N, C-alpha and C positions, 0 to 999 in steps of 0.2 A: 691525538687529533681531537679538536673540538667536536662536540656532538653535532653541531649544525653542519659540519663539513663531511660527516660520515655518510656513506652511501650504503643502503641495505645490500647484503651479499646477494640476495636473490633477484635484485633489480639491476637492469642494465639500461643505458640510454636508448637502445633499440626498442625496448619494451614500449616506451611512451610513443615514440615515433611510429612504430608499427601499429599500435592501437589507434592512434589518431588517423593513420592512413586508412584504417578499416572503418572508422566512424565518420570521418569527414565527407567521403563521397555521399553517404546517405543524407547528411545535412545539406550539402550543396545541391543534390538532386531535388530535395524538398524546396529549397529556395529558388531553384531554377523554375520549378513548377509554379511557384508563387509569382515569379516575374514573367512567366511564359516565354522564357528564352529559347530561341531556336525554332519557333513555330507557333501554331495555334494553341489554344487552351486545351490541355489534355482532357480525356474523358474523366468523369467523376471517380470511377474505380481506380484509374491510373493516378489521379491526384491523391486519393486516399492512401495509396501505396507509397507514393513519394513523400507525402507529408508525414506518414507514419515512420518512414525511414529517417526523416529528419528528427522526429521526436526521439526515436531510439538512439540515434547518434548523440543528440544533445543530452539525453538522460545518462548515457555512459560517461560523458565528459563531466556532468554534475557529480556523479558517483565518485569518480576519481578525485576531483577537486575537493569534495566534501570530506573524503577520508584523509587526504593529505593535510587539510586545514586543521585537523585535530591537534597537530603538532604545535601550532602557533597561537591558539586562542585559549582563553581560560576555560575551565571545565564547564561552568554554567553557560557561557556564551556558546561553546561548541555544541552543547546539548540542544539549546534552543535553535541555533542556526541549522544544525543537521536535521532536526525534526522538520523544519520548514522546507529544507532542500529536498528531503526524501519524498515529499508528496507534491513537489512543484509541477510535474507533468499532469498529475490528477487535478491540481488546482486550475491549471490553464484550461483544460477541457471543461471541468465543472463550472468555472467562472464564466466561460463563454456562454453556456446554456443558461446559467443563472441570470446573466446580464440581458441576454436576448429575451428570456422569459419575462423578466421584469419590464422590459420595454413593451413586450406584447400585451401584458396585463394593463399597462398604462394606456395603450392605444385601443385595445379591443375588449377590455373588461375581463371578467373571471374566466371566460372561455379560453383565453391565452392564445388565440389564433384568429386570423382573418376569416370572415364568413365564407363557408364553402371550402376551406382549405382541407386537404387530405393529409394523411400520415400523422405521426406523433407530433404533438406540440412541444415547444422548447421547455415549458414547465415540467412536462413529463420526463424529459431527457436529462434534467439536472442531476438526479441521483443515480442515473444509469451507470455512469462510469465508476462512481464510488462503490456501488454494490458489487459490480463485477470485479473490481480490483481487490476488494476485501475478501470475496469468496475465493479468488485465485490464490491469494496469499496463504490461506489455510488449506484449501482443498488440493492445491498443487504444490505450493511452496513448502509448507510444513512436511507434507508427505515426501516431497523430493529430497529434502535434507536427510530425513531418516533413512530412506531407501538407498541413497548414495553412500551414506556412512556405513550402512549394513553391508553393502556390496564390497566396500573397501576393507572392512573388517574380515569379511568372509574370504577375500582374496589373500589376506595375510594369515589365514588360519585361525582367526579369533572368532569366538562364538558369542558375540554381544547381540542382544536382541532389541536395542533401542538407545535413545539419547538420554543422558542424565544432566540436568541443569544444576547450577549452583544455587544455594539457598537465597542469595541476593536477588535472584530473578523473581522472587515473590513480589517485588515492587512492581514489575511490569504486569504480572498477573493480577494484582490487586486493583491497579488503576484500569486495566482492561475490563475487569469484572464490573467496576463502578460505571464505566462508560457504557458497557453492554446492558447493565440493568436499567439505566436511564433510556437507552435507545429502544428497549422493548416497549416503552410507552409511545413511541412515535407512530407505529402502525395504527394506534387507536385514535389518532388525530387526523384532521383534514389538512393540516399544514404543519411545517416545521417553523415555529414562531421565533421571534427574536429572544424570547425567554429561553427557549430550548437552546438557541445559539449561545446565550450567556452562560448557561449551565455547562454545556459541553466545552466551551473555551476555558471556563474556570477549572474544569477537571484537567484539561491539558496544562494549564499554568501550574496547578498543584503538582502534577506529575513532573514537570520540568524542575520545579523547586526541590522536589524530593530526590530526583536522581542527580541533581547538581551537587548533592552532598556525598555522592559516591567517591571513593578514593581515586585520585588521578592514576591513570594507567598509560603506559606506552602503547600507542595504537599499533595493532598488528596489520601492517599494510602489505598488500600483494600486488604484483603486476605493475601497471602504470602508476598507481597511487604510491607504491613503494619507491619508484624512481623519483617521483615528485618529492616525496618526503626526504630523500637523500640529497636534494639540492642544497646549496648554501642558503641561509635564511632569506636574504633579499631576493635572490632568484626564485626561490620556492614561493614566496609570497606573491611575486609578480606573476608567476606561472599559474598559481591557483586562482588569483584574481582574474587573470585573463580568461581562463577556462570557464569560471563562473559567468563572466560577462558574455562570452561567446555562446555558451549553452542557453543562458536565460534569454538572450536576444533571439536565437533560433526558435525557441519554444514560443516566445511571445509573438513572433512574426507568423508562425505557421499554425498556432493552436486553433484560431477561429476557422481557418481554411480547412484544417484537418477535420474539425467537427462538422462543418458544412458539407464537405465532400463525402463523409460517411452518410449523412442524411440523403444527399442526392443519389448516392450509389444505391441505397435502400429503395428510394422511390423509383429508380430506373429499372431495377431488377426484381422488384416486388418482395424484397427482404425487409423485415422489420427494422426501422431505424433504431429502435430501442436495443435490439439484439446487437447491431453493429457497434453502437456507442458503448454498450455494456461489456462486450467481450473483445472487440478488435482494438479499441483505444487502450484498455488496460494491458493488452499483450505488448503494445509498444512501450508504454510508460513503466511497466513493472519488469521488463526484460533485464535491465541492469541489476536490479535488486535480487531477482531470482538467480541470476548468474553468479553474483558475488556470494550469495548464501550457498549455492551449489559448489563453488570453489572452496569455500571454508569447509564444507562437509567432505569434499574430496581429500582435503588435507587433514581430515579428522579433527578439525577445530569445531566440534559439534556444538559446544555451548555458544560460541560466537555466531555460528550459522543460524541456529534457531532463534536466539535472542534478537538478531537483526530483524527477523520477520515479525516476531511478537511486538517489538517496539514500533514497527511500522503500523501494525494494527491499531495500537493505542493512538498514534498520531492521526490516522485516517478517521477513526471513530469520533475523535474529539475535535481537533483543530479544523480538519477538512469539512466535516459535516457541519460544524458550528459556524463556519464563515460563509457557507453558501447562502443561508437566509439573509445575511447582512448584504451581500452583493445584490441579491434579488431586491431587497428593500430599497437600496440606493437607486437601482435601475428603474424601479417602478414608482419611485417618488412617494412611497407610503410606508407605513409601519406594519403592513400586512405580512403574514408569514409566507413561506414558500409553499404553494399549494401542492397537495398530493392527491391524485385520484386513486382508483383501485390498484392499478399496476404498480406504481411506486411503493404504495403501502405494503403490498404483498412481497415485493423485492426486499424492502427494508426488514420485514418480518423474517424472511428466509435468511437474510444476512446476519441478523441478530441471533436467530436460532442456531445457526451454524457456529457462531462465536460461543454460545452457551455450551454446546457440546464440546468444542475444542478446549474451553477452559476446564470443563469437567474431566476430560481425559488427561489434562496436564497439571491437575491440582497436586499430584504427588511429585511434580517436577521431573517426570519421566515421560517419554513418548516412545512407545514400543513400535515394532514393525507392524504388528497386528492393528494397533490404533491408527498408525499412519495409513494403512490400507483401508480402514474404515472411513477415515476422512476423505481419502481419494475416491472411494466407491460412492459415498453419499453425495459428493460433489457432482459426479456424473449421473446420479440417479435422477436429478431434475431433468436432464436432457432426454434420458431414456423414457421416463414417464411422459414427458411432454410430447415425444414422438408417437405415443400410443393414444393419447386422449384426443378427441376431435377438437377442431379449432373453436367451436362454440363453447367448449369447456375450458378454454385457456385460463390458467390461473390455478386450476385444481392441483397441478403438479407442484406448484410453488407451496401451496398450503399443506399438501401431503408430506413433502420432504421437510418443511419447517416443523410439522407436528412430530415427525420421526426424530429430528434433531432434538427438539425440546423434551420429548418423552425420555429418550436415552440420556440426555444431559441431566434431567431432574433425578432420574434413578441414581446416576453416579454421584450427584451432589448430595442427595440424602444419605447415600451409603458412606460418604466421606465427610460428614459434617464437621467432625472433630479436626480433620486435616484442613478443611476450609477455614475454620476459625483461626487456626494457627497461621495459615498462609496470609489471611487478610491482616492479622495483627503484625506479622513480619513486614508485610508490604507497606502498611501505613505508619507503623510506629517503631519497629525495631531498628536501632542504629546500624549503619553499614559496618561499623567496627565489629559488631556481633554477628552480623549476617555472613561476614567473611566471603567476599565475592570470588575468591580464588579457589575455594574448596567445594567441589560438587557435593550435593546432599546425598546421604546414603539411602539405600532402599529401606532400611529399618527406620531411619528418622522420618522418611517421607510417609511411612505408614503409622507414625505415632508410636 
């Protein structure tokens, strides 16, 4: 039977229809809130919930279509397209605030708000979603993958204490380290300039070129993506294209309303708009990615599970952060950078510091249960310390946790300088044929 007519054994037609039946209502409810069907305009909190459900549903459709698309496009095109698709929900929310912030600066000047306006301004909110999504990926996502795999091994009587990645994953670590090193300079500035944007996008382009040279592999599809991948070629391409179009349309239609409803909900209930945009929006947009990584971990495909989240970190630190100042510049009609006051700078510092620590613990291409618990615990430390400090001292918890991340990370980096040099050389220079992506690195090799 031709390859294009084969259907994966684990996939059944019901998988796709059941999955769409679960995600479609959320998208339809979000669109109905947009159109105010069946009654008056819902309250802001209800709108935020409905629009959030629409984003979750659309993000799942994007994830399934993106996975199945790997069968039909060239390796380099798949890498570039999938990197863009992976952060589309974050793009949508971030671009909304970047565009509105640019318009506000054009109208009201550097204050970025009308005179006497209360609450956070749009310029302050631009980076909120990005920082929240990045910290969720590491503090929750990386830890989740390790703990799920550990539980599965334990239930099978195996005594493994962590995940081991293949040596080829040095590429992701090297480019993430490069992006992180540059991002550590951003908190020292008053704005994210177009020069910063050019540097970060250039890192992303270099990353795409590098991984496009990886050997072609048959994608490991699960669930609805597996059913899509098993369709005949023409039907598969039409289905994938249709899902892309549907999901992108839903996200574009509801993104602005989702962002605004979060702001209005904060104003109505006295909750920080920054907190809502930073944590509620990423929960919606990152849900499919975290679920896919969790399913890979449950099936003990640990290399794929963790690599998915590491790659997403590279994409968000480079392409996403790099394009936000461009949108802001276009909207403001100037070449000025995206302004950052104290709060965004502190949040970017904490996000970069967390990345430093995560890279330091993963330099040996292993992530143990103890290290996963450290990532998870430090993630929650920000909120615990924040609950203890008075409102007048807000920001102290961000700097304190960032300092802890940086100190612990620097100690580990200095202790493993030799391993770091090898990891960076592998990531930037060693051909994939030598890296051997199918062979996990041994503990002895990791330690030099």
